[in-house]
Each structure stands twice: as structure tokens, then as C-alpha cells.
C-alpha positions in Angstrom: 124.4 170.0 96.6 121.8 170.3 94.0 118.6 168.3 93.6 117.4 168.3 90.0 114.2 167.2 88.3 114.0 163.7 86.9 116.8 163.0 84.4 114.3 162.1 81.8 110.5 162.3 81.6 108.7 159.1 82.5 107.2 157.2 79.7 103.4 156.6 79.8 104.0 153.0 80.8 106.2 154.0 83.7 104.1 156.8 84.9 100.9 154.8 84.5 101.3 152.6 87.6 100.8 155.1 90.3 98.4 157.3 88.4 96.3 154.3 87.4 96.2 153.2 91.0 94.8 156.5 92.1 92.4 156.9 89.2 89.0 155.2 89.2 87.9 152.5 87.0 87.0 153.2 83.4 85.5 151.2 80.5 88.7 151.4 78.5 90.8 150.5 81.6 88.6 147.5 82.3 88.9 146.3 78.8 92.6 146.6 78.9 92.7 144.7 82.1 90.7 141.8 80.5 93.4 141.6 77.8 96.5 141.9 80.1 95.6 140.3 83.5 93.3 137.3 83.0 94.7 135.2 80.2 96.1 132.5 82.5 93.3 132.2 85.0 90.7 132.7 82.2 91.9 129.7 80.2 92.0 127.4 83.2 88.5 126.0 82.5 90.0 124.3 79.4 91.8 121.8 81.5 91.0 122.1 85.3 87.8 119.9 85.4 89.1 117.5 82.9 92.2 116.9 85.0 90.1 116.0 88.1 88.3 113.2 86.2 91.3 111.9 84.3 90.9 108.1 84.8 88.1 108.5 87.3 84.4 107.6 86.8 82.0 110.5 87.2 80.1 110.5 90.5 77.8 113.1 91.9 79.9 113.6 95.1 83.0 114.3 93.1 81.2 116.6 90.7 79.7 118.7 93.4 82.8 118.6 95.5 85.0 119.6 92.6 82.9 122.6 91.5 82.5 123.6 95.1 86.2 123.5 95.7 86.9 125.5 92.6 84.4 128.2 93.6 85.9 128.5 97.0 89.4 128.4 95.8 88.7 131.3 93.5 87.1 133.0 96.5 89.7 132.4 99.1 92.9 132.6 97.0 92.1 134.9 94.2 89.4 137.2 95.5 90.3 137.5 99.2 94.0 137.0 99.3 95.1 138.7 96.0 92.3 141.1 95.0 91.3 142.3 98.5 94.6 141.9 100.5 97.6 141.7 98.3 96.5 144.6 96.0 96.5 146.8 99.1 100.2 146.0 99.4 101.2 148.0 96.3 104.6 149.7 95.8 103.6 153.0 94.4 101.0 151.3 92.2 103.2 148.3 91.3 102.4 144.7 92.4 104.1 141.3 92.3 106.4 139.5 94.6 109.6 141.4 93.9 107.8 144.8 94.1 106.5 143.7 97.4 110.0 142.7 98.5 111.3 146.1 97.4 108.7 147.7 99.6 109.8 145.7 102.6 113.6 146.2 102.3 113.4 149.0 104.8 112.7 146.4 107.5 116.3 145.3 107.2 115.6 141.6 107.9 118.7 139.7 106.9 117.0 136.8 105.1 113.9 138.5 103.8 115.2 138.2 100.3 114.9 134.4 100.5 111.1 134.1 100.1 111.3 136.7 97.4 113.8 134.8 95.2 112.2 131.4 95.9 108.8 132.9 94.8 110.4 134.6 91.8 112.2 131.4 90.6 109.0 129.4 90.9 107.0 132.0 89.0 109.5 131.9 86.2 109.4 128.2 86.1 105.6 128.4 85.9 106.0 130.6 82.8 107.6 127.7 81.0 104.7 125.4 81.7 101.7 127.7 81.1 102.1 128.4 77.4 102.4 124.7 76.4 99.5 123.5 78.5 97.2 126.4 77.5 97.8 126.2 73.8 97.8 122.4 73.7 94.5 122.4 75.5 92.9 124.6 72.9 94.4 122.9 69.9 93.4 119.4 71.2 89.8 120.5 70.9 90.2 119.9 67.2 90.3 116.2 67.9 86.5 116.3 68.3 86.5 116.9 64.5 89.6 114.9 63.6 90.3 112.3 66.4 93.7 111.3 65.1 95.0 114.8 64.5 98.7 115.3 65.5 98.5 118.4 67.6 102.2 118.7 68.6 103.5 120.3 65.4 100.6 122.9 65.5 101.4 123.8 69.1 105.1 124.1 68.4 104.5 126.4 65.4 102.3 128.6 67.5 104.7 128.8 70.4 107.8 129.3 68.4 106.0 132.0 66.3 104.9 133.7 69.4 108.5 133.9 70.8 109.8 134.9 67.4 107.7 138.1 67.2 108.7 139.3 70.6 111.7 141.1 69.2 109.3 143.3 67.1 107.1 144.3 70.0 103.4 143.5 70.5 102.0 147.0 70.5 99.7 146.5 67.5 98.3 143.0 68.3 98.1 144.1 72.0 95.3 146.4 71.1 93.2 143.3 70.2 93.8 141.5 73.5 91.0 143.2 75.4 88.2 142.7 72.9 89.2 139.1 72.2 89.2 138.3 75.9 85.8 140.1 76.4 84.4 137.8 73.7 86.1 134.8 75.2 84.7 135.3 78.7 81.3 136.1 77.3 81.4 132.8 75.4 82.4 130.6 78.3 79.7 132.3 80.5 77.0 131.6 77.8 78.2 128.0 77.5 77.9 127.6 81.3 74.5 129.1 81.5 73.3 126.9 78.7 74.0 123.7 80.6 73.1 125.3 84.0 69.5 125.4 82.8 69.7 121.7 82.2 70.4 120.9 85.8 70.0 123.5 88.5 71.0 121.0 91.2 74.7 121.9 90.5 74.0 125.2 92.3 74.4 123.2 95.5 78.2 123.5 94.8 78.1 127.0 96.3 77.9 125.3 99.7 81.5 124.6 100.9 80.2 121.4 102.6 80.4 119.5 99.3 84.1 120.4 98.9 84.9 119.4 102.5 82.8 116.2 102.1 84.7 115.2 99.0 88.1 115.9 100.6 87.2 114.0 103.8 85.2 111.0 102.7 85.9 110.3 99.0 88.9 107.8 98.6 91.7 109.9 97.1 89.6 113.0 97.3 92.3 115.1 99.0 94.7 114.4 96.1 92.2 115.9 93.6 93.3 119.3 95.0 96.3 119.0 92.8 94.1 119.4 89.7 91.6 121.7 91.3 94.4 124.2 92.2 94.9 124.8 88.5 91.8 127.0 88.5 93.8 129.7 90.4 97.2 129.6 88.8 96.8 133.1 87.3 96.2 134.8 90.7 99.9 135.7 91.1 99.9 137.2 87.6 96.8 139.3 88.5 98.7 140.8 91.4 101.9 141.4 89.3 99.9 143.2 86.6 98.3 145.7 88.9 100.7 148.5 87.9 99.7 148.2 84.3 96.0 148.6 84.7 95.3 150.0 88.2 93.6 148.6 91.2 90.1 149.9 90.4 90.0 148.4 86.9 91.0 145.0 88.4 88.2 145.3 91.0 85.7 145.8 88.3 87.0 143.4 85.7 87.6 140.6 88.3 84.0 140.8 89.2 83.0 140.2 85.6 85.7 137.5 85.1 84.8 135.6 88.2 81.1 135.5 87.3 82.1 134.1 83.9 84.4 131.5 85.3 82.0 130.3 87.9 79.2 130.1 85.4 81.4 128.0 83.1 82.5 125.7 85.9 78.9 125.3 87.0 78.0 124.4 83.4 80.7 121.8 83.2 79.4 120.4 86.5 75.9 120.2 85.1 77.2 118.5 82.0 79.0 116.0 84.2 75.9 115.3 86.2 74.3 114.2 82.9 77.1 111.6 82.4 77.2 110.0 85.9 78.9 106.6 86.1 80.9 107.0 82.9 84.6 107.6 82.5 85.4 110.7 80.5 88.0 109.0 78.3 89.3 111.6 75.8 86.3 113.9 76.4 86.8 117.4 77.7 83.7 118.8 79.4 84.6 122.3 78.2 84.5 121.4 74.5 81.7 118.9 75.0 79.4 121.8 76.0 79.9 123.5 72.6 77.4 122.7 69.9 78.8 121.2 66.8 78.1 124.2 64.6 80.1 126.4 66.9 83.0 124.1 67.7 85.5 125.4 65.1 85.0 129.1 65.9 85.1 128.4 69.6 88.4 126.5 69.2 89.8 129.4 67.3 88.7 131.8 70.0 90.2 129.6 72.7 93.4 129.4 70.8 93.6 133.2 70.6 92.9 133.3 74.3 95.7 130.9 75.1 98.1 132.9 72.9 97.1 136.0 74.9 97.6 134.1 78.1 101.1 133.0 76.9 101.9 136.5 75.8 101.0 137.9 79.2 103.3 135.4 80.9 106.1 136.1 78.6 105.9 139.8 79.2 105.5 139.2 82.9 108.7 137.1 82.8 110.6 140.0 81.2 109.4 142.4 83.9 110.3 139.9 86.6 113.9 139.5 85.3 114.3 143.2 84.9 113.2 143.8 88.5 115.5 141.0 89.7 118.4 142.7 87.9 117.7 146.1 89.4 117.5 144.4 92.9 120.8 142.6 92.1 119.1 139.2 92.2 120.0 138.3 88.6 123.0 138.8 86.4 122.9 141.8 84.1 121.4 140.8 80.7 120.6 142.8 77.6 117.2 144.5 77.6 115.7 146.0 74.5 112.6 148.2 74.0 111.1 147.4 70.6 108.3 150.0 70.9 108.0 153.5 72.3 106.3 152.1 75.4 109.0 151.5 78.0 106.7 148.9 79.6 107.1 146.6 76.6 110.6 145.3 77.2 112.3 142.5 75.4 115.0 140.3 77.0 116.5 138.3 74.2 118.4 135.7 76.4 115.3 135.0 78.5 113.0 134.9 75.5 114.9 132.1 73.8 115.4 130.3 77.1 111.7 130.3 77.6 111.1 129.3 74.0 113.5 126.3 74.4 111.8 125.4 77.7 108.3 125.5 76.2 109.4 123.4 73.2 111.0 120.9 75.5 107.9 120.6 77.6 105.7 120.0 74.5 108.1 117.4 73.1 108.4 115.7 76.5 104.8 115.5 77.6 103.1 115.9 74.1 99.6 116.0 75.6 98.1 118.7 77.8 96.7 116.0 80.1 100.3 114.9 80.7 101.5 118.5 81.3 99.0 118.9 84.1 101.3 116.8 86.3 104.0 119.4 85.9 101.7 122.3 86.3 100.8 124.0 89.6 103.5 122.6 91.8 106.0 125.5 91.3 103.3 128.2 91.6 102.2 126.9 95.0 105.7 127.8 96.3 105.2 131.3 94.9 101.9 131.7 96.6 103.3 130.6 100.0 106.2 133.0 99.7 103.8 135.8 98.8 101.9 134.9 102.0 105.1 135.2 104.0 105.9 138.6 102.5 102.3 139.8 103.0 102.6 139.0 106.7 105.7 141.2 106.9 103.9 143.9 105.0 101.1 143.9 107.6 103.7 144.0 110.3 105.2 147.1 108.6 101.7 148.7 108.6 101.4 147.9 112.3 98.4 145.5 111.9 97.5 143.5 115.0 99.5 140.3 115.4 96.2 138.5 115.8 95.2 139.4 112.2 98.6 138.5 110.9 98.5 135.2 112.6 95.0 134.5 111.2 96.3 135.3 107.7 99.2 132.9 108.1 97.1 130.2 109.6 94.4 130.4 106.9 96.7 130.5 103.9 99.4 128.2 105.2 96.5 125.7 105.6 94.9 126.3 102.2 98.1 126.7 100.2 99.9 124.0 102.2 97.1 121.6 101.3 97.5 122.4 97.7 101.3 122.0 97.9 100.9 118.5 99.5 98.4 117.5 96.9 100.6 118.7 94.1 103.7 116.9 95.5 102.0 113.7 94.6 102.4 114.7 91.0 106.2 115.0 91.4 107.2 111.7 89.9 104.6 112.1 87.1 105.9 115.4 85.8 106.1 117.8 88.8 109.8 117.2 88.9 110.1 119.3 85.7 108.8 122.5 87.3 110.7 121.9 90.6 113.9 121.2 88.7 113.5 124.4 86.7 112.7 126.4 89.9 115.8 125.0 91.6 118.1 125.9 88.6 116.7 129.4 88.5 117.0 129.7 92.3 120.6 128.4 92.1 121.4 131.2 89.6 119.9 133.8 91.9 121.7 132.5 95.0 125.0 132.2 93.2 124.7 135.8 91.9 123.7 137.3 95.2 126.5 135.5 97.1 129.0 136.3 94.4 128.2 140.0 94.6 128.4 140.0 98.4 131.8 138.2 98.2 133.1 140.8 95.8 131.7 143.7 97.8 133.4 142.3 100.9 136.7 142.6 99.2 136.3 146.2 98.0 138.3 148.6 100.1 137.3 152.2 100.4 139.6 155.1 101.3 138.9 158.7 102.3 138.5 160.8 99.2 139.9 163.9 101.0 143.3 162.2 101.1 143.5 162.1 97.3 142.0 165.5 96.4 145.2 167.5 96.5 147.0 164.9 94.3 144.0 164.9 91.9 144.2 168.6 91.5 147.9 168.5 90.9 147.5 165.7 88.3 144.8 167.6 86.5 147.2 170.5 86.0 150.4 168.5 85.4 151.1 169.0 81.7 154.0 166.6 81.8 151.4 163.8 82.0 149.7 163.2 78.6 146.0 164.1 78.9 143.9 161.0 78.9 140.6 162.8 78.4 139.0 166.2 78.9 136.2 164.7 81.0 136.9 161.3 82.7 134.0 159.4 84.2 134.1 156.6 86.8 131.2 154.5 88.1 131.6 154.2 91.9 129.9 151.8 94.4 130.6 154.1 97.3 127.4 155.1 99.1 129.4 157.7 101.1 130.5 160.7 99.0 133.5 161.1 101.3 134.8 157.6 100.4 136.1 156.2 97.2 137.2 152.7 96.1 140.8 152.0 96.3 140.5 150.6 92.8 139.6 154.0 91.3 142.5 155.7 92.9 144.7 152.9 91.7 143.4 153.4 88.2 143.9 157.2 88.2 147.2 157.5 89.9 149.1 154.2 89.7 148.0 151.8 86.9 148.5 154.4 84.3 148.2 158.1 85.4 145.1 159.5 83.8 145.1 163.3 83.5 141.8 165.0 82.8 140.4 168.5 83.1 137.3 167.3 85.0 136.7 164.0 86.8 133.2 162.6 87.4 132.1 160.0 89.9 128.7 158.4 89.1 126.8 156.4 91.7 123.5 154.7 91.1 121.1 153.9 93.9 118.2 151.6 93.1 115.2 152.8 95.1 112.3 150.9 96.7 109.9 152.8 94.5 109.5 151.5 90.9 109.8 154.6 88.7 112.0 157.1 90.6 114.3 159.2 88.3 116.1 161.8 90.3 119.7 162.8 90.7 122.0 164.8 93.1 125.1 166.7 92.1 127.9 167.6 94.4 131.0 169.4 93.5 133.8 167.8 95.5 136.6 169.8 94.0 135.8 173.0 92.2 136.6 172.7 88.5 138.1 169.3 89.0 135.8 166.7 90.6 132.0 166.3 90.4 129.9 163.5 91.9 126.5 162.6 90.4 124.2 160.3 92.3 121.3 158.8 90.4 118.3 157.5 92.3 116.5 155.1 89.9 113.5 152.9 90.6 113.8 149.2 90.3 111.8 149.2 87.1 113.7 152.0 85.4 116.2 151.3 82.6 119.7 152.3 83.8 120.6 154.1 80.6 123.5 155.9 82.4 125.1 157.3 79.2 122.0 159.0 78.1 121.1 160.3 81.6 124.6 161.5 82.3 124.7 163.6 79.1 121.4 165.1 80.0 122.6 166.0 83.5 125.8 167.5 82.0 123.6 169.6 79.7 121.6 170.9 82.7 124.8 171.7 84.5 126.1 173.7 81.5 122.8 175.6 81.3 123.1 176.5 85.0 126.8 177.5 84.4 128.0 175.0 87.0 130.5 173.4 84.7 132.3 174.3 81.5 132.7 171.4 79.1 134.4 173.3 76.3 137.8 171.8 75.3 140.8 173.1 77.2 143.0 173.0 74.1 143.4 176.6 73.0 142.8 176.1 69.3 139.6 174.1 70.0 138.4 176.3 72.8 138.3 179.4 70.5 135.9 177.5 68.3 133.7 176.4 71.3 134.4 172.7 70.6 133.1 170.5 73.4 135.8 168.4 75.1 135.7 164.6 74.8 134.2 162.4 77.5 135.7 159.0 78.4 134.2 156.4 80.7 136.4 154.0 82.6 134.9 150.6 83.6 136.8 148.7 86.3 136.6 145.0 85.9 137.4 143.7 89.4 139.1 140.3 89.4 140.0 137.8 92.1 143.6 136.9 91.3 144.5 134.7 94.2 141.8 132.0 94.3 143.9 129.8 96.5 143.5 132.3 99.4 139.7 131.8 99.4 137.8 129.1 101.2 136.3 126.3 99.2 132.9 127.9 99.4 134.2 131.3 98.4 136.0 129.8 95.4 132.8 128.0 94.3 130.7 131.1 94.6 133.3 133.2 92.8 133.5 130.8 89.9 129.7 130.5 89.5 129.3 134.2 89.7 132.1 134.6 87.2 130.4 132.3 84.8 127.1 134.1 85.1 128.8 137.4 84.6 130.5 136.1 81.5 127.1 134.8 80.1 125.3 138.0 81.0 125.6 141.5 79.6 128.7 143.5 80.1 128.7 146.6 82.3 128.8 148.8 79.2 125.7 147.1 77.8 123.8 147.2 81.0 124.5 150.9 81.5 124.1 151.8 77.8 127.6 153.1 77.4 129.2 154.0 74.1 132.0 151.6 73.3 133.8 154.3 71.3 134.3 156.4 74.5 135.0 153.6 76.9 138.0 152.1 78.5 137.9 148.8 80.4 140.6 148.1 83.0 141.2 144.9 85.1 141.7 145.8 88.7 142.5 143.2 91.4 140.2 143.0 94.3 141.7 142.8 97.8 141.6 139.3 99.0 142.2 137.7 102.5 145.9 137.7 103.5 147.8 134.9 101.8 149.9 132.7 104.1 153.5 133.8 104.1 155.7 131.7 101.8 159.0 130.6 103.3 161.4 130.8 100.4 165.2 130.1 100.7 167.6 132.0 98.5 170.4 129.9 97.2 
């Protein structure tokens, strides 16, 4: 057996995760982090405080309690849980709920995948709500200048345009994200400081007493947590983006971002203290703090910031789906790379589904204040699931059960409270995000169960039993040659075993004579960017097995990788790929390569249980809607044969037929 170097060099985006994690913070890295990581959480001041006082008169207790709750939510959830704890649970520099799950697979807990897919489904659903509410909140600021402005068409144009340009990549405009967000955070900090000087009494909000007092004594105070929670909705994205910018850069940039956010929330609180006893009506404290001369530039800057936040969520959704595909949680779909940076993926099907979802949300709710009811509920499930997986991570690291129990108690209490408060918004719009989460979860469960059903029917046979026949077939000139080099993709983890379907294809369905046969097996590793392979000659000059070990974030471009491996083997004089036809061999013509894809079918549905039939049909629909195997593996259609092979099914009951 030979172990070779990576099949292809890692791209900068792929290699960057682990290297960025080990490297220290830098000015450039911190600036990049501002543009990539904080769009969602950074634009939350546009709507969080306004949502608390929607239809509620402004009172001192609620103002102090709200700002205090926001400060401590940012501290407990974002700073302590995600920045200090979760970011230590990196998978070779990568973060996010699926990266964390991949790290924990070695625990072999049967149902550990459930919190991972629940959290992932909720996170994807959140990605449909965030762009509409963020962009709408910014554009609605124009109503200060034009009270009757119809904002829906403007929001739709921005969102549809944003999704339309995804196919071309965002490498050029992406360079502006960091500087724009730096100016944005500086602006919101200055606005906050400006009003903070008007009333320093708002500094009392640093005392958590005011948050607890509001929750315990103010009528309906507990339910305000549903709006307060919106200040932290970008925390999960912060963890997921760790691999792009590195832990150290997030440590430095989060310090700056949190200071800016807290200053702005304090400023909004100070503004509210100057308007006690009055209902807000259509006023938004964020825009009310902006002087008239600076309103238009500020709205423009806020709009850019919300577009950046939306872009970050769109890119994050692509990454999440790609990870889910590699972990076999999601059907295979087409993935494109419009730029040279492999990290900038484009998933056409998901892109337009997200676009349709965002357009639907805007048309259904129309106002950002209405969207707040749908926002936040799904992401609380993601946070709770991340807490569960973090507990398993600490168990894996042999942390004391006392500390694990303390983590679970603290964050089940905090996040559970937010969940209960958000559930009150279910009939007002929360049902939208929950319904989307359930649909996405149903897709994942159907795909996972369908794959397990199919795998259960695959029969493996000892390869050694077929090697003599394979050698004879390779030299049997009475059988027309199918290809010089014949390649099969195998699911067998054991090199000594082979699927019965492959032997059926080679020897029985239509004998396929070739000079050299190849078996390719792909193993998805727990590490994100692994790219190694092993080569084993199972039958000299006749059968070669190549096993690729690819990280769950690596594109499975098998055609390209296989050809590079073959090139390496030729250089090492391990195989000869020259045509075996005498006339062509004299001219050193390379023999042809042919891939065979086996499309395994379940022909006898009546022999399955009702549940198995349902799962098989749902998985079949998803497979039909998704990308074909040749697309997902990057195979060339001109050198590809697809064969339908029946899967083994449970024994059918014997039919008693009478011959007349």
C-alpha cells in the first residue's frame, strides 16, 4: 500500500482555517473579521430596542431593564458561550454546529446527529428571515424624510439583486466589507456616546439587577425577552465563521464590536429616558439619535451594512449545505465555484430557494416590525442544540462532569427562557420560521433514513472469490473490450469486500472486459480539509483500489483527483496506461478511461414495510431533485456509463401459483 501526498494542493481558503487559528491577530485579519463575521449581530441595534417598545409606553424600569438585559445577553451568550467556550471547540480551525458534530462523531453515540441536524435546519431557516428584516429596517429609516414611502419594492430590488450576483462571486465587493463595517461600527458607537453624555444615569444598566427586576416585577416583562434576544442572533454565525478569520482575530475584533454595540444600546437607552411616558409609535430610537443633516448618509451606510449581513448569511448557508452533503445529511446538489477562492462556493438551488423565501417573507410581513415576530424563534433551537453538542465536546475532552452540568444548567436556563419567550410570538409570525425549520429537518431526516435503508440492502461479497474470474475476463479476447481502464465507485470500507452489484455489473449484466479495473472509495473525514489517498494493488496489472480521504469541506472532484493520482502512479511506474491495442501502443497512445455509475433501485416496493416505502419514496424524490452522482463527483459524461442495479430487498412471501 502507498500513501501519497494530497491529491491537489489546498486553496488559500481551505488551508486558511487551521493556519489562521494558529496565527496571532493582525490588523488585516481583524478588518476582514469585521466584514465577514459581524454583519448580523452588528445590525441588530436597528430593530432590537424598537421591538421591545412596540405598542408599549416608555418607562424607566423597562428602559433600564431592557438595556441591562441586552448587555448581559451579549456577555453570557456571545462573549462567554461562543467566544470563550465554543471557539475552543474548533475542528482543525473550523467552527459551526456541523463542524462540531463532525468532531464528535468518534464518540459513536447513536443519536448524536439529531441535535446537529435540528440546529442546522433552524440555522438555515434563520437565513431566510435575517436578510429581509435587516434590509427592511435600514430602508424604513427613509420614512423619517418621506413618511409615506413604499419600502417593499426597494427592499425586494436589493434582495433579488443580491441573490442574482451570487453566481458571479463576491470577491471584488468582498474587499469592501471590512472597511464598510469598520465605519458602520464607529458610527453607531459615536451615536451612542453622543446621547450617553445627555444622561449618564443609563450606566446603571450595567447592573444585572435591573434586568432581573424587569423580568420579575414588570407585567409582561418576561415576554420582552423575545425581542431582547434579537441582539444576539448573530452569535452562531460568529462561531461558524471562525475558520475564515481565525480565533485570535475574532477575540480582538469582538472586543471592539461589543464596545460599539454596548455604547449604541446605552445611547438608545439614554434617548428613551428623555421620552418617558410616551409611546414610540413609528419612531425608531436608532434613527432618532441621528442628526437631520446626517440621516441620509447614515441610512445609506446602514443599508450597506445590512447587505453585508445578508451576504454573510447567504455564504454561510452555502457552507452549511456543503458540509451537510459531505456528512450525508443533505441530498447531493450542484456546487459551483465562481472565483478562484474555493471558500466562495455557490449553490444554485439553495440560492434561489433562499431568494424565494426572502421575497415571500417581505411580501407576507411587509414591515420589519412585523418580521420581528418570525425572527429569533428558530435560532434559539440552534443555540440549544449547540449547547448540547458543547457538553459532549467537554465530555470528549474529559472535563469534570460538574463543569459540564454547570454549563448545561446555565445555558438551558438562559436559552430556555428565550425560547419560551419567543414561543409567544408563534401565532404572530413565529410559525413561519418554525415551519421552514420543520420542512428542512424533514428533508434531512428523509435523506438520512433513505440512505440507511439503501445501505442496509447492499450485499457485500469477498473480493478474493472473484479475482480469478476477473483476471480471466481481462484476458478473454472473445469478449469485446468495454474499455481499457474501467472505474467503479465502491461503498465498501473493507478492501477485501466488494458490492454484489459491482460483480453483477462486470460479470453478469453485460460482461465488461477491461485491461485494468479500478475501485474508488471515498471516505469523508472528521477534519475539514483533509486531501490524502491510499493506493492498493489488489491484482497485479488488473485491479487497483484507490481510497480518497477527503475533509467534509472539500469538493469531491473525483474525476480530477483520480486523473492526478493516475498521473502520479505512472510517474512511479506502478501502472501502465498506454493502450493495449498494438497499433496504438506503438504510438504511445493513452488508453481510454470509462466510469461506471451504479444506480441502485428498489424494484419490489411491496416487500417493504409502510415506513420503509415512505422513506424510500421521499429519498427517491430528493435524489431526483438533487444533483446526479456524475455531477456531484465531477465526472465527464462522455466517459460515463450509468447502469440500473437492483438492491437486495427482504424476502418476498412465496406466491402459490397453480399451473393449469
